[in-house]
Structures are given as structure tokens and as C-alpha cells.
N, CA, C, O and the ligand as a Tripos MOL2 file, in Angstrom:
@<TRIPOS>MOLECULE
protein
  265   263    67     0     0
PROTEIN
NO_CHARGES

@<TRIPOS>ATOM
      1 N         -67.8040   35.4620   81.3830 N.3       1 MET1
      2 CA        -66.9560   36.5630   81.1750 C.3       1 MET1
      3 C         -68.0650   37.6270   80.6370 C.2       1 MET1
      4 O         -68.9980   37.3090   79.9010 O.2       1 MET1
      5 N         -67.8290   38.8690   81.0950 N.am      2 SER2
      6 CA        -68.8100   39.9570   80.7380 C.3       2 SER2
      7 C         -68.6780   40.3890   79.3600 C.2       2 SER2
      8 O         -67.6570   40.1340   78.7210 O.2       2 SER2
      9 N         -69.6700   41.0400   78.8580 N.am      3 GLU3
     10 CA        -69.5240   41.5220   77.4890 C.3       3 GLU3
     11 C         -68.3870   42.4670   77.2400 C.2       3 GLU3
     12 O         -67.6780   42.3660   76.2390 O.2       3 GLU3
     13 N         -68.2310   43.3220   78.0940 N.am      4 ARG4
     14 CA        -67.0900   44.3640   78.1990 C.3       4 ARG4
     15 C         -65.7360   43.5570   78.1120 C.2       4 ARG4
     16 O         -64.8640   43.8750   77.3040 O.2       4 ARG4
     17 N         -65.5970   42.4550   79.0200 N.am      5 GLY5
     18 CA        -64.3600   41.6470   79.0700 C.3       5 GLY5
     19 C         -64.2010   41.0510   77.7020 C.2       5 GLY5
     20 O         -63.0690   41.0070   77.2220 O.2       5 GLY5
     21 N         -65.3030   40.5550   76.9800 N.am      6 ASP6
     22 CA        -65.1010   39.8900   75.6710 C.3       6 ASP6
     23 C         -64.5490   40.9130   74.6770 C.2       6 ASP6
     24 O         -63.6740   40.5980   73.8710 O.2       6 ASP6
     25 N         -65.0920   42.1870   74.7470 N.am      7 LEU7
     26 CA        -64.6970   43.1900   73.8860 C.3       7 LEU7
     27 C         -63.1840   43.6370   74.0540 C.2       7 LEU7
     28 O         -62.5180   43.9550   73.0680 O.2       7 LEU7
     29 N         -62.6880   43.6480   75.2870 N.am      8 ILE8
     30 CA        -61.3550   43.8530   75.5460 C.3       8 ILE8
     31 C         -60.5700   42.7930   75.0820 C.2       8 ILE8
     32 O         -59.5260   43.0660   74.4900 O.2       8 ILE8
     33 N         -60.9260   41.5420   75.2650 N.am      9 ASP9
     34 CA        -60.1280   40.5100   74.7290 C.3       9 ASP9
     35 C         -60.1400   40.3740   73.3010 C.2       9 ASP9
     36 O         -59.1250   39.8830   72.8060 O.2       9 ASP9
     37 N         -61.1160   40.7200   72.5050 N.am     10 GLN10
     38 CA        -61.1760   40.8340   71.1210 C.3      10 GLN10
     39 C         -60.2830   41.9590   70.6560 C.2      10 GLN10
     40 O         -59.5800   41.8050   69.6580 O.2      10 GLN10
     41 N         -60.2860   43.0580   71.3260 N.am     11 ALA11
     42 CA        -59.2840   44.1380   70.9790 C.3      11 ALA11
     43 C         -57.8840   43.7640   71.2000 C.2      11 ALA11
     44 O         -57.0320   44.0830   70.3700 O.2      11 ALA11
     45 N         -57.5590   43.0520   72.3590 N.am     12 ASN12
     46 CA        -56.1670   42.6670   72.5690 C.3      12 ASN12
     47 C         -55.8610   41.6540   71.3600 C.2      12 ASN12
     48 O         -54.8890   41.8570   70.6320 O.2      12 ASN12
     49 N         -56.5850   40.7240   71.1960 N.am     13 ASP13
     50 CA        -56.3510   39.6710   70.0950 C.3      13 ASP13
     51 C         -55.9400   40.4130   68.7890 C.2      13 ASP13
     52 O         -54.9580   40.1220   68.1060 O.2      13 ASP13
     53 N         -56.8230   41.4060   68.5380 N.am     14 ARG14
     54 CA        -56.6710   42.2120   67.2940 C.3      14 ARG14
     55 C         -55.3270   42.8710   67.1570 C.2      14 ARG14
     56 O         -54.6210   42.8340   66.1500 O.2      14 ARG14
     57 N         -55.0670   43.4620   68.2590 N.am     15 ALA15
     58 CA        -53.8230   44.2420   68.3850 C.3      15 ALA15
     59 C         -52.6350   43.3140   68.2440 C.2      15 ALA15
     60 O         -51.6570   43.6070   67.5570 O.2      15 ALA15
     61 N         -52.7560   42.1880   68.9180 N.am     16 ALA16
     62 CA        -51.5910   41.3340   68.7910 C.3      16 ALA16
     63 C         -51.4560   40.7210   67.2540 C.2      16 ALA16
     64 O         -50.3500   40.5730   66.7350 O.2      16 ALA16
     65 N         -52.5410   40.4220   66.6630 N.am     17 HIS17
     66 CA        -52.4610   40.0060   65.3740 C.3      17 HIS17
     67 C         -51.9880   40.9630   64.3120 C.2      17 HIS17
     68 O         -51.2930   40.6420   63.3470 O.2      17 HIS17
     69 N         -52.4610   42.2440   64.6040 N.am     18 ASP18
     70 CA        -52.0290   43.2780   63.6960 C.3      18 ASP18
     71 C         -50.4220   43.4460   63.8890 C.2      18 ASP18
     72 O         -49.6880   43.5290   62.9040 O.2      18 ASP18
     73 N         -49.9660   43.4850   65.1040 N.am     19 THR19
     74 CA        -48.5200   43.7030   65.3030 C.3      19 THR19
     75 C         -47.5810   42.5140   64.7950 C.2      19 THR19
     76 O         -46.4440   42.7060   64.3630 O.2      19 THR19
     77 N         -48.1460   41.3550   64.8900 N.am     20 ALA20
     78 CA        -47.6050   40.2340   64.2900 C.3      20 ALA20
     79 C         -47.3830   40.3350   62.7350 C.2      20 ALA20
     80 O         -46.3590   40.0290   62.1230 O.2      20 ALA20
     81 N         -48.5910   40.8420   62.2150 N.am     21 SER21
     82 CA        -48.6410   41.1000   60.7420 C.3      21 SER21
     83 C         -47.7180   42.1490   60.2430 C.2      21 SER21
     84 O         -47.1940   42.0360   59.1350 O.2      21 SER21
     85 N         -47.5030   43.1520   61.0090 N.am     22 CYS22
     86 CA        -46.5220   44.2470   60.6790 C.3      22 CYS22
     87 C         -45.1110   43.7320   60.7520 C.2      22 CYS22
     88 O         -44.2620   44.0710   59.9270 O.2      22 CYS22
     89 N         -44.8590   42.8780   61.7870 N.am     23 VAL23
     90 CA        -43.5310   42.3960   62.0700 C.3      23 VAL23
     91 C         -43.2070   41.4460   60.8220 C.2      23 VAL23
     92 O         -42.1020   41.4850   60.2820 O.2      23 VAL23
     93 N         -44.1210   40.6790   60.4380 N.am     24 ALA24
     94 CA        -43.9230   39.7030   59.3250 C.3      24 ALA24
     95 C         -43.6060   40.4260   58.0420 C.2      24 ALA24
     96 O         -42.7040   40.0450   57.2960 O.2      24 ALA24
     97 N         -44.3410   41.4490   57.8070 N.am     25 THR25
     98 CA        -44.2710   42.3290   56.5010 C.3      25 THR25
     99 C         -42.8540   43.0350   56.6070 C.2      25 THR25
    100 O         -42.1960   43.1580   55.5740 O.2      25 THR25
    101 N         -42.3970   43.4660   57.7180 N.am     26 ALA26
    102 CA        -41.1130   44.1250   57.8460 C.3      26 ALA26
    103 C         -40.0200   43.1480   57.6110 C.2      26 ALA26
    104 O         -39.0150   43.4900   56.9880 O.2      26 ALA26
    105 N         -40.1830   41.8340   58.1260 N.am     27 ARG27
    106 CA        -39.1440   40.8510   57.9250 C.3      27 ARG27
    107 C         -39.1370   40.4830   56.5640 C.2      27 ARG27
    108 O         -38.0350   40.2260   56.0780 O.2      27 ARG27
    109 N         -40.2760   40.3930   55.7480 N.am     28 ALA28
    110 CA        -40.2180   40.0120   54.3140 C.3      28 ALA28
    111 C         -39.5740   41.0180   53.6160 C.2      28 ALA28
    112 O         -38.8080   40.6480   52.7270 O.2      28 ALA28
    113 N         -39.7130   42.2650   53.8230 N.am     29 ARG29
    114 CA        -38.9750   43.4630   53.1880 C.3      29 ARG29
    115 C         -37.6060   43.3410   53.3500 C.2      29 ARG29
    116 O         -36.8520   43.4030   52.3790 O.2      29 ARG29
    117 N         -37.1520   43.1490   54.6570 N.am     30 ALA30
    118 CA        -35.7550   43.1330   54.8780 C.3      30 ALA30
    119 C         -35.0630   41.9240   54.2380 C.2      30 ALA30
    120 O         -33.9280   42.0220   53.7710 O.2      30 ALA30
    121 N         -35.7590   40.7900   54.2230 N.am     31 ALA31
    122 CA        -35.1160   39.6510   53.4750 C.3      31 ALA31
    123 C         -34.9910   39.9380   51.9900 C.2      31 ALA31
    124 O         -34.1090   39.4080   51.3140 O.2      31 ALA31
    125 N         -35.9090   40.8060   51.4790 N.am     32 ALA32
    126 CA        -35.8430   41.0070   49.9130 C.3      32 ALA32
    127 C         -34.6990   42.0400   49.5570 C.2      32 ALA32
    128 O         -34.3580   42.2140   48.3870 O.2      32 ALA32
    129 N         -34.1260   42.7110   50.6050 N.am     33 ILE33
    130 CA        -32.9800   43.5210   50.3430 C.3      33 ILE33
    131 C         -31.7440   42.7750   50.1180 C.2      33 ILE33
    132 O         -31.3030   42.0060   50.9720 O.2      33 ILE33
    133 N         -31.0850   43.0080   48.8260 N.am     34 PRO34
    134 CA        -29.8250   42.3180   48.5970 C.3      34 PRO34
    135 C         -28.8660   42.5980   49.6910 C.2      34 PRO34
    136 O         -28.8020   43.6750   50.2830 O.2      34 PRO34
    137 N         -28.0990   41.5230   49.9320 N.am     35 VAL35
    138 CA        -27.0410   41.6720   50.9390 C.3      35 VAL35
    139 C         -25.7830   42.6160   50.4820 C.2      35 VAL35
    140 O         -25.2720   43.4500   51.2300 O.2      35 VAL35
    141 N         -25.4050   42.3820   49.2730 N.am     36 GLY36
    142 CA        -24.4270   43.1970   48.6860 C.3      36 GLY36
    143 C         -23.0990   42.7090   49.0380 C.2      36 GLY36
    144 O         -22.9830   41.8890   49.9490 O.2      36 GLY36
    145 N         -22.0370   43.1630   48.3650 N.am     37 THR37
    146 CA        -20.6010   42.7570   48.6710 C.3      37 THR37
    147 C         -19.7250   43.9430   48.5910 C.2      37 THR37
    148 O         -20.0510   44.8790   47.8610 O.2      37 THR37
    149 N         -18.5860   43.9770   49.3200 N.am     38 PRO38
    150 CA        -17.6650   45.0890   49.2890 C.3      38 PRO38
    151 C         -16.7410   45.0000   48.0520 C.2      38 PRO38
    152 O         -16.4010   43.9320   47.5420 O.2      38 PRO38
    153 N         -16.3630   46.2400   47.6160 N.am     39 GLY39
    154 CA        -15.4350   46.1720   46.4380 C.3      39 GLY39
    155 C         -15.4790   47.5960   45.7190 C.2      39 GLY39
    156 O         -15.9980   48.5750   46.2550 O.2      39 GLY39
    157 N         -14.9030   47.6200   44.4920 N.am     40 ASP40
    158 CA        -14.9160   48.7510   43.6240 C.3      40 ASP40
    159 C         -16.1740   48.7840   42.8550 C.2      40 ASP40
    160 O         -16.6360   47.7660   42.3400 O.2      40 ASP40
    161 N         -16.7820   50.0420   42.7620 N.am     41 CYS41
    162 CA        -18.0040   50.2310   41.9690 C.3      41 CYS41
    163 C         -17.6330   50.1500   40.5260 C.2      41 CYS41
    164 O         -16.6340   50.7000   40.0610 O.2      41 CYS41
    165 N         -18.4600   49.4580   39.8590 N.am     42 ASP42
    166 CA        -18.3110   49.2600   38.1820 C.3      42 ASP42
    167 C         -18.4570   50.5910   37.5030 C.2      42 ASP42
    168 O         -17.8210   50.8290   36.4760 O.2      42 ASP42
    169 N         -19.2620   51.4540   38.0320 N.am     43 LEU43
    170 CA        -19.5430   52.7680   37.4800 C.3      43 LEU43
    171 C         -18.6340   53.8910   37.7340 C.2      43 LEU43
    172 O         -18.1970   54.5910   36.8210 O.2      43 LEU43
    173 N         -18.3380   54.0700   39.0190 N.am     44 CYS44
    174 CA        -17.6050   55.1900   39.5060 C.3      44 CYS44
    175 C         -16.1100   54.7800   39.8320 C.2      44 CYS44
    176 O         -15.2010   55.6090   39.7930 O.2      44 CYS44
    177 N         -15.9400   53.6330   40.1100 N.am     45 GLY45
    178 CA        -14.5480   53.0020   40.3750 C.3      45 GLY45
    179 C         -14.1620   53.2280   41.8520 C.2      45 GLY45
    180 O         -13.0630   52.8490   42.2560 O.2      45 GLY45
    181 N         -15.0580   53.8440   42.6710 N.am     46 GLU46
    182 CA        -14.6460   54.0840   43.9940 C.3      46 GLU46
    183 C         -15.0080   52.7660   44.7730 C.2      46 GLU46
    184 O         -15.8840   51.9840   44.4040 O.2      46 GLU46
    185 N         -14.1850   52.6080   45.9550 N.am     47 TRP47
    186 CA        -14.4680   51.3790   46.8390 C.3      47 TRP47
    187 C         -15.5160   51.7070   47.7270 C.2      47 TRP47
    188 O         -15.5670   52.8090   48.2740 O.2      47 TRP47
    189 N         -16.5250   50.6360   47.9400 N.am     48 PHE48
    190 CA        -17.5360   50.7840   48.8470 C.3      48 PHE48
    191 C         -17.7260   49.5270   49.5730 C.2      48 PHE48
    192 O         -17.4960   48.4560   49.0110 O.2      48 PHE48
    193 N         -18.1230   49.5870   50.7660 N.am     49 GLY49
    194 CA        -18.4060   48.5110   51.6080 C.3      49 GLY49
    195 C         -19.4740   47.5780   51.1170 C.2      49 GLY49
    196 O         -19.4670   46.3710   51.3560 O.2      49 GLY49
    197 N         -20.3950   48.2010   50.4160 N.am     50 ARG50
    198 CA        -21.6350   47.3370   49.9230 C.3      50 ARG50
    199 C         -21.8770   47.7140   48.5990 C.2      50 ARG50
    200 O         -22.1620   48.8910   48.3790 O.2      50 ARG50
    201 N         -21.8030   46.8000   47.5560 N.am     51 LEU51
    202 CA        -22.1390   46.8720   46.2230 C.3      51 LEU51
    203 C         -23.2270   46.0000   45.9860 C.2      51 LEU51
    204 O         -23.2700   44.9440   46.6160 O.2      51 LEU51
    205 N         -24.2710   46.3340   45.0250 N.am     52 VAL52
    206 CA        -25.2090   45.5250   44.5650 C.3      52 VAL52
    207 C         -25.0610   45.3370   43.1520 C.2      52 VAL52
    208 O         -25.0690   46.3520   42.4550 O.2      52 VAL52
    209 N         -24.9240   44.1820   42.5890 N.am     53 ASP53
    210 CA        -24.5890   44.0380   41.1480 C.3      53 ASP53
    211 C         -23.3590   44.7110   40.6730 C.2      53 ASP53
    212 O         -23.1820   44.9530   39.4790 O.2      53 ASP53
    213 N         -22.5300   45.0080   41.5760 N.am     54 GLY54
    214 CA        -21.2220   45.7200   41.3240 C.3      54 GLY54
    215 C         -21.2840   47.2480   41.2140 C.2      54 GLY54
    216 O         -20.3850   47.9450   40.7460 O.2      54 GLY54
    217 N         -22.5340   47.7140   41.7330 N.am     55 ASN55
    218 CA        -22.7580   49.1560   41.7690 C.3      55 ASN55
    219 C         -22.9200   49.7080   43.0640 C.2      55 ASN55
    220 O         -23.5030   49.0070   43.8910 O.2      55 ASN55
    221 N         -22.4880   50.9050   43.4230 N.am     56 CYS56
    222 CA        -22.5500   51.4510   44.7470 C.3      56 CYS56
    223 C         -23.9540   52.1430   44.8480 C.2      56 CYS56
    224 O         -24.5820   52.4750   43.8430 O.2      56 CYS56
    225 N         -24.4340   52.3510   46.2150 N.am     57 ALA57
    226 CA        -25.6920   53.0010   46.2830 C.3      57 ALA57
    227 C         -25.8120   54.3290   45.5310 C.2      57 ALA57
    228 O         -26.8210   54.5910   44.8770 O.2      57 ALA57
    229 N         -24.7940   55.1450   45.6290 N.am     58 ARG58
    230 CA        -24.7930   56.4330   44.9380 C.3      58 ARG58
    231 C         -25.0700   56.3870   43.4650 C.2      58 ARG58
    232 O         -25.8720   57.1520   42.9290 O.2      58 ARG58
    233 N         -24.3410   55.4090   42.7820 N.am     59 CYS59
    234 CA        -24.4660   55.1140   41.3630 C.3      59 CYS59
    235 C         -26.0210   54.5390   41.1070 C.2      59 CYS59
    236 O         -26.7440   54.9560   40.2020 O.2      59 CYS59
    237 N         -26.3290   53.7000   41.8920 N.am     60 ARG60
    238 CA        -27.6500   52.8840   41.7330 C.3      60 ARG60
    239 C         -28.7770   54.0970   41.8080 C.2      60 ARG60
    240 O         -29.6800   54.1460   40.9730 O.2      60 ARG60
    241 N         -28.6590   55.0330   42.8270 N.am     61 ASP61
    242 CA        -29.5650   56.2250   42.7070 C.3      61 ASP61
    243 C         -29.3860   56.9830   41.4250 C.2      61 ASP61
    244 O         -30.3300   57.2110   40.6690 O.2      61 ASP61
    245 N         -28.0950   57.3870   41.1850 N.am     62 LYS62
    246 CA        -27.9400   58.3500   40.0770 C.3      62 LYS62
    247 C         -28.5020   57.7020   38.6630 C.2      62 LYS62
    248 O         -29.1260   58.4160   37.8770 O.2      62 LYS62
    249 N         -28.2750   56.4690   38.4200 N.am     63 TYR63
    250 CA        -28.6590   55.8990   37.2500 C.3      63 TYR63
    251 C         -30.0170   55.0430   37.4530 C.2      63 TYR63
    252 O         -30.4250   54.2910   36.5670 O.2      63 TYR63
    253 N         -30.6530   55.2050   38.6250 N.am     64 ARG64
    254 CA        -31.9530   54.5030   38.9300 C.3      64 ARG64
    255 C         -31.9220   53.0750   38.6880 C.2      64 ARG64
    256 O         -32.8230   52.5220   38.0570 O.2      64 ARG64
    257 N         -30.8830   52.4290   39.1820 N.am     65 LEU65
    258 CA        -30.6240   51.0150   39.1330 C.3      65 LEU65
    259 C         -31.3980   50.2930   40.2410 C.2      65 LEU65
    260 O         -31.6610   50.9220   41.2660 O.2      65 LEU65
    261 N         -31.7530   49.1120   40.1160 N.am     66 PRO66
    262 CA        -32.3520   48.3530   41.2930 C.3      66 PRO66
    263 C         -31.5680   48.2630   42.4710 C.2      66 PRO66
    264 O         -31.9990   47.6630   43.4550 O.2      66 PRO66
    265 ZN        -20.4280   54.0490   42.0450 Zn       67 ZN67
@<TRIPOS>BOND
     1     1     2 1
     2     2     3 1
     3     3     4 2
     4     3     5 am
     5     5     6 1
     6     6     7 1
     7     7     8 2
     8     7     9 am
     9     9    10 1
    10    10    11 1
    11    11    12 2
    12    11    13 am
    13    13    14 1
    14    14    15 1
    15    15    16 2
    16    15    17 am
    17    17    18 1
    18    18    19 1
    19    19    20 2
    20    19    21 am
    21    21    22 1
    22    22    23 1
    23    23    24 2
    24    23    25 am
    25    25    26 1
    26    26    27 1
    27    27    28 2
    28    27    29 am
    29    29    30 1
    30    30    31 1
    31    31    32 2
    32    31    33 am
    33    33    34 1
    34    34    35 1
    35    35    36 2
    36    35    37 am
    37    37    38 1
    38    38    39 1
    39    39    40 2
    40    39    41 am
    41    41    42 1
    42    42    43 1
    43    43    44 2
    44    43    45 am
    45    45    46 1
    46    46    47 1
    47    47    48 2
    48    47    49 am
    49    49    50 1
    50    50    51 1
    51    51    52 2
    52    51    53 am
    53    53    54 1
    54    54    55 1
    55    55    56 2
    56    55    57 am
    57    57    58 1
    58    58    59 1
    59    59    60 2
    60    59    61 am
    61    61    62 1
    62    62    63 1
    63    63    64 2
    64    63    65 am
    65    65    66 1
    66    66    67 1
    67    67    68 2
    68    67    69 am
    69    69    70 1
    70    70    71 1
    71    71    72 2
    72    71    73 am
    73    73    74 1
    74    74    75 1
    75    75    76 2
    76    75    77 am
    77    77    78 1
    78    78    79 1
    79    79    80 2
    80    79    81 am
    81    81    82 1
    82    82    83 1
    83    83    84 2
    84    83    85 am
    85    85    86 1
    86    86    87 1
    87    87    88 2
    88    87    89 am
    89    89    90 1
    90    90    91 1
    91    91    92 2
    92    91    93 am
    93    93    94 1
    94    94    95 1
    95    95    96 2
    96    95    97 am
    97    97    98 1
    98    98    99 1
    99    99   100 2
   100    99   101 am
   101   101   102 1
   102   102   103 1
   103   103   104 2
   104   103   105 am
   105   105   106 1
   106   106   107 1
   107   107   108 2
   108   107   109 am
   109   109   110 1
   110   110   111 1
   111   111   112 2
   112   111   113 am
   113   113   114 1
   114   114   115 1
   115   115   116 2
   116   115   117 am
   117   117   118 1
   118   118   119 1
   119   119   120 2
   120   119   121 am
   121   121   122 1
   122   122   123 1
   123   123   124 2
   124   123   125 am
   125   125   126 1
   126   126   127 1
   127   127   128 2
   128   127   129 am
   129   129   130 1
   130   130   131 1
   131   131   132 2
   132   131   133 am
   133   133   134 1
   134   134   135 1
   135   135   136 2
   136   135   137 am
   137   137   138 1
   138   138   139 1
   139   139   140 2
   140   139   141 am
   141   141   142 1
   142   142   143 1
   143   143   144 2
   144   143   145 am
   145   145   146 1
   146   146   147 1
   147   147   148 2
   148   147   149 am
   149   149   150 1
   150   150   151 1
   151   151   152 2
   152   151   153 am
   153   153   154 1
   154   154   155 1
   155   155   156 2
   156   155   157 am
   157   157   158 1
   158   158   159 1
   159   159   160 2
   160   159   161 am
   161   161   162 1
   162   162   163 1
   163   163   164 2
   164   163   165 am
   165   165   166 1
   166   166   167 1
   167   167   168 2
   168   167   169 am
   169   169   170 1
   170   170   171 1
   171   171   172 2
   172   171   173 am
   173   173   174 1
   174   174   175 1
   175   175   176 2
   176   175   177 am
   177   177   178 1
   178   178   179 1
   179   179   180 2
   180   179   181 am
   181   181   182 1
   182   182   183 1
   183   183   184 2
   184   183   185 am
   185   185   186 1
   186   186   187 1
   187   187   188 2
   188   187   189 am
   189   189   190 1
   190   190   191 1
   191   191   192 2
   192   191   193 am
   193   193   194 1
   194   194   195 1
   195   195   196 2
   196   195   197 am
   197   197   198 1
   198   198   199 1
   199   199   200 2
   200   199   201 am
   201   201   202 1
   202   202   203 1
   203   203   204 2
   204   203   205 am
   205   205   206 1
   206   206   207 1
   207   207   208 2
   208   207   209 am
   209   209   210 1
   210   210   211 1
   211   211   212 2
   212   211   213 am
   213   213   214 1
   214   214   215 1
   215   215   216 2
   216   215   217 am
   217   217   218 1
   218   218   219 1
   219   219   220 2
   220   219   221 am
   221   221   222 1
   222   222   223 1
   223   223   224 2
   224   223   225 am
   225   225   226 1
   226   226   227 1
   227   227   228 2
   228   227   229 am
   229   229   230 1
   230   230   231 1
   231   231   232 2
   232   231   233 am
   233   233   234 1
   234   234   235 1
   235   235   236 2
   236   235   237 am
   237   237   238 1
   238   238   239 1
   239   239   240 2
   240   239   241 am
   241   241   242 1
   242   242   243 1
   243   243   244 2
   244   243   245 am
   245   245   246 1
   246   246   247 1
   247   247   248 2
   248   247   249 am
   249   249   250 1
   250   250   251 1
   251   251   252 2
   252   251   253 am
   253   253   254 1
   254   254   255 1
   255   255   256 2
   256   255   257 am
   257   257   258 1
   258   258   259 1
   259   259   260 2
   260   259   261 am
   261   261   262 1
   262   262   263 1
   263   263   264 2
@<TRIPOS>SUBSTRUCTURE
     1 MET1         2 RESIDUE 1 A MET
     2 SER2         6 RESIDUE 1 A SER
     3 GLU3        10 RESIDUE 1 A GLU
     4 ARG4        14 RESIDUE 1 A ARG
     5 GLY5        18 RESIDUE 1 A GLY
     6 ASP6        22 RESIDUE 1 A ASP
     7 LEU7        26 RESIDUE 1 A LEU
     8 ILE8        30 RESIDUE 1 A ILE
     9 ASP9        34 RESIDUE 1 A ASP
    10 GLN10       38 RESIDUE 1 A GLN
    11 ALA11       42 RESIDUE 1 A ALA
    12 ASN12       46 RESIDUE 1 A ASN
    13 ASP13       50 RESIDUE 1 A ASP
    14 ARG14       54 RESIDUE 1 A ARG
    15 ALA15       58 RESIDUE 1 A ALA
    16 ALA16       62 RESIDUE 1 A ALA
    17 HIS17       66 RESIDUE 1 A HIS
    18 ASP18       70 RESIDUE 1 A ASP
    19 THR19       74 RESIDUE 1 A THR
    20 ALA20       78 RESIDUE 1 A ALA
    21 SER21       82 RESIDUE 1 A SER
    22 CYS22       86 RESIDUE 1 A CYS
    23 VAL23       90 RESIDUE 1 A VAL
    24 ALA24       94 RESIDUE 1 A ALA
    25 THR25       98 RESIDUE 1 A THR
    26 ALA26      102 RESIDUE 1 A ALA
    27 ARG27      106 RESIDUE 1 A ARG
    28 ALA28      110 RESIDUE 1 A ALA
    29 ARG29      114 RESIDUE 1 A ARG
    30 ALA30      118 RESIDUE 1 A ALA
    31 ALA31      122 RESIDUE 1 A ALA
    32 ALA32      126 RESIDUE 1 A ALA
    33 ILE33      130 RESIDUE 1 A ILE
    34 PRO34      134 RESIDUE 1 A PRO
    35 VAL35      138 RESIDUE 1 A VAL
    36 GLY36      142 RESIDUE 1 A GLY
    37 THR37      146 RESIDUE 1 A THR
    38 PRO38      150 RESIDUE 1 A PRO
    39 GLY39      154 RESIDUE 1 A GLY
    40 ASP40      158 RESIDUE 1 A ASP
    41 CYS41      162 RESIDUE 1 A CYS
    42 ASP42      166 RESIDUE 1 A ASP
    43 LEU43      170 RESIDUE 1 A LEU
    44 CYS44      174 RESIDUE 1 A CYS
    45 GLY45      178 RESIDUE 1 A GLY
    46 GLU46      182 RESIDUE 1 A GLU
    47 TRP47      186 RESIDUE 1 A TRP
    48 PHE48      190 RESIDUE 1 A PHE
    49 GLY49      194 RESIDUE 1 A GLY
    50 ARG50      198 RESIDUE 1 A ARG
    51 LEU51      202 RESIDUE 1 A LEU
    52 VAL52      206 RESIDUE 1 A VAL
    53 ASP53      210 RESIDUE 1 A ASP
    54 GLY54      214 RESIDUE 1 A GLY
    55 ASN55      218 RESIDUE 1 A ASN
    56 CYS56      222 RESIDUE 1 A CYS
    57 ALA57      226 RESIDUE 1 A ALA
    58 ARG58      230 RESIDUE 1 A ARG
    59 CYS59      234 RESIDUE 1 A CYS
    60 ARG60      238 RESIDUE 1 A ARG
    61 ASP61      242 RESIDUE 1 A ASP
    62 LYS62      246 RESIDUE 1 A LYS
    63 TYR63      250 RESIDUE 1 A TYR
    64 ARG64      254 RESIDUE 1 A ARG
    65 LEU65      258 RESIDUE 1 A LEU
    66 PRO66      262 RESIDUE 1 A PRO
    67 ZN67       265 GROUP 0 **** ****
């Protein structure tokens, strides 16, 4: 294999590795997001399709909850 070919192979390997690393990071972040449950918000009382720890996204933002 020529030196140029080796460089291209190395670049391709590096790109594939970096892409796999980004995908793994994105998957880990997605898995860390709580699934949530539908119901009435404990704070504002409105119904939402997704509550985390009983609180809607709006109230979690407003009161800076996790
Ligand atoms: Zn709420």
C-alpha cells in the first residue's frame, strides 16, 4: 500500500471512530433523560402528557427543577 493510501485509510478509520464516539455519547445522553409519565402537574394542576417527578416541563423550567 502506498503512503498516500495509508494516510487515507487512517483518516477513514479516524472518521469512523469519531462518528461512533459521537453516536455513543448521544445515546448515553438520551438514555439519561427521564421517560416521564402523563398526568396532572403537582405545581400548576394542568394535565400534561409527560411529567417528571410529578412536574410538567413548564414548571420545571419556571422553578429550575431537574
Ligand atoms: Zn406545571
